[in-house]
N, C-alpha and C positions, 0 to 999 in steps of 0.2 A: 180416630184422627182423620181429618179431611185434607186432601190435596187438591187444589184447583190448579189446572194446567192451562196457562194462558199463552198463546202464540202471538207475538207482535211483529209487525213490519210496517214502518212509516204510519203509525196509528195515532199521531199526535192530536187529531181533531176530536176524537171521542174517548181516548184512553183514560183520562183522569176520571171521568164520570163512571166508566166501567169499573175501574179499580176500586173507587170509593163504594160502589154498590156491592162489590164482592167482599171487601174487608168488613163491612157492616154485619155480615153474617158469619164470619169466622171467629172461632175461639182462639185463645192465646196459643194453644197447642197445635192449631191447624197451620197450613202453609199455602202460600200463593207462589207457585212455580212459574216463572216467566222465562220463556225462551225467545230471544230476539234474533231475527234473521238478517241482521246487517242493516238496520234502519239508518237512514241518512237525514231524517228530520229531527224533531225534538223528542222523539219517543224515549230515548235513553235518558235524557235530562229529566223528563217527567218521572220516569221510574226511579231515578236517583234522588229525586226530591222527597221521597217518602222515607221517614225514619221509622220503619216498622220491621221488626225482626222476622215477621211472618213472610215477608217478600224475599224470595230467593231468585236472583237473576242469573241466567245462563245465556251464553252466546251459542248459536247454532253454527258449529264449525264444519258440519258435513255438507252433503249436497243441499243446496238451498231450495226452498219451496215449502208449501203449506204442510204436506205430509211429513217431510223431514223435520220441520220446525216443531210440529206437535210430537213427533216421536222423541225428539230430544227432550221436550218438556216432561212427557210421561215417564221417560226412563230415569228421571231424577226424583220422581214422586215417591214418598215414603208412607203416605197415608193408607188407611184401610179402605177408604172410599175416594175415588178419583173422579173429579169433575172436569169436563172440557169447557174451555171458554174462548170465544173470539174477543177481539180487542175493541169492538165497536157497539156492543149491546149494553143493556142495563139489566142487572139482576133485580128481581122483585122480591119483597120480603117473603120468607117462608120457603124459598127454593131449596136450600140445603136441608132443612128439617124434613120437608116432604119427600125429597129424594132418598135421604138416609132411611126414612121409615119404609119406603117401598123396597129398598135394597135388603130389608130384613127377610124378604121372601123371594128375592130375585138376584141375578148376577149383573143385570144391566137395566137401567130405567131410562125411558124417554118421556119427557113431559111436554105439554102443550106450551104455546107462547102466543103473544100478541105481536103482530107484524106491523112495523111502523116505517115511515120514510126517513130520510136523512135528518129531518128536523124534529123527529119524534111524533109526528102526526100519525094516528092510527089508520092503517090501510085495511087490515083484516083483524077481527077480534079473536080469531082462532086459526092457527096454522094447521091444526089437525083437520078442521072442517074444510079449509081451503085446499088442502092436499089430499083429503080422503085418507088420512093416516090410520093404519091398523097394524097390529103386531104380526109377526110371522116371517120366517126367512124367505120363503118363496114369494110372498106378496111384496116384500121390500126389495127383493132381487128384481122383480118386474117394475115396481114403482117405489123408489127409495123414499122413505120417510125418516130415516135415521139422521137426524139433525144434530151434529156434534155439540153445538152450544146448548142443546137441550138434553144432553146425555150425562149420566153418571154411572159408574160401574165399580164392582169390587176389584181390589188390587189383584186378586187371583187370576182375573181375566188376562192380565199382562203376561202370565206364564206361557200362554199359547198365542198371544197376539204379537209379542215382540220376538225378533225384530220384524219390522214391516217388510214385505216383499219389495224389491226394487227392480223395475218400476211397479208401482201400485196403480191399477187402472181406474180407481175411484178415490174419493176423499177418504181419509183414514177412519172416520167414524163408521163408514160402511163396512170396512174391514173388521173393526173391533166388534161391532154389533152383530155382524153376520156370524162370526165365530162364537160369540156369546149365545146367540140364538140356537146354535146347534149343540154346543157343549153344555149349556145351562138353560137359563130362562131370562127372556127379555120382556119387560112389561111396559105398557104405555099408560100413563096416568093423565087425567084431564087437567091437572093443576097447571096454571099458566105462570111459568117461572121466570120469564124474561120479556123485555121489550126487544124483539128481534129486528134490528135496524137494517133496512134494505136501501142502499144509497148508490148503487151502481158500481161500486168498487169492491164489493164483497168477494172474498176468496171462494166461498162455496156457492154453487149454482142450484143447490137442492130446492130452494124455495121458488126458483124461477123456471121459466121455460128453457129447456136445454137447447143449446145452439148446434148440437150434433144431430145428424140425421139418424134414421132408424138403424141403418147398417152399422154405424159406428157405436151407437148405444148398445145394440145386440152384441157386438164384438167385446165391448167393455164388460158386459154382464157375463159373458162366457169366460172371459179371462179371470174375472173375480171368482166365478164358480170353480174354475180349475185351480186357482191359487188356494182357495179355502180347502178343497179336497186334498191338495198336496200337503198343506199344513196339518190337517187332521191325521193324515197317514204318518207324517213325520213325528207327531207328538204321541201317537198311539191311541 
């Protein structure tokens, strides 16, 4: 069973296109978990317009923000394979199939994607090439290529990833994949699974140039390293 965890917040502009592209790849027994972080636009109306039992909507009642919203979503997932999804991309055919196949020999998979602008025009044919993406905990601690919208992982990963530390100095995909990299195996596959839309209002800055200076970036990496070590000691 597949669980897709979609975090929404004022995503009316692109949401319907994204949901349609996801549902086209899900079977009857799969689920689309949506956690909404208090949207004030038409996001909730768009979600409610679907008469599809695979869609399960939850409100994020905890601390608001991207990490909290995704944590709420994954905590409700019941599938064997969990996919993370932003609200503004487009899934390409074969994404679920390719990721599930890769998870047969891994705990977490990260696939490549095509980077587009807000109107869907291609900016980069390969995120991996643009970013210089490669697997490995230390490499990604130095230069993060764990892009949540391109990730899927086994449910067992949540046994040591939940609950998220608060505060978490990085986006939650970095936390999940870092732990999976140490506890198990993370693989990068060249399959381009989504149109990754960059439109200036994205929650994640992974694909763009960081606005933080070297000192703050180093501080965040050291905090992540400390939190990962602390969690590993806790779970044994």
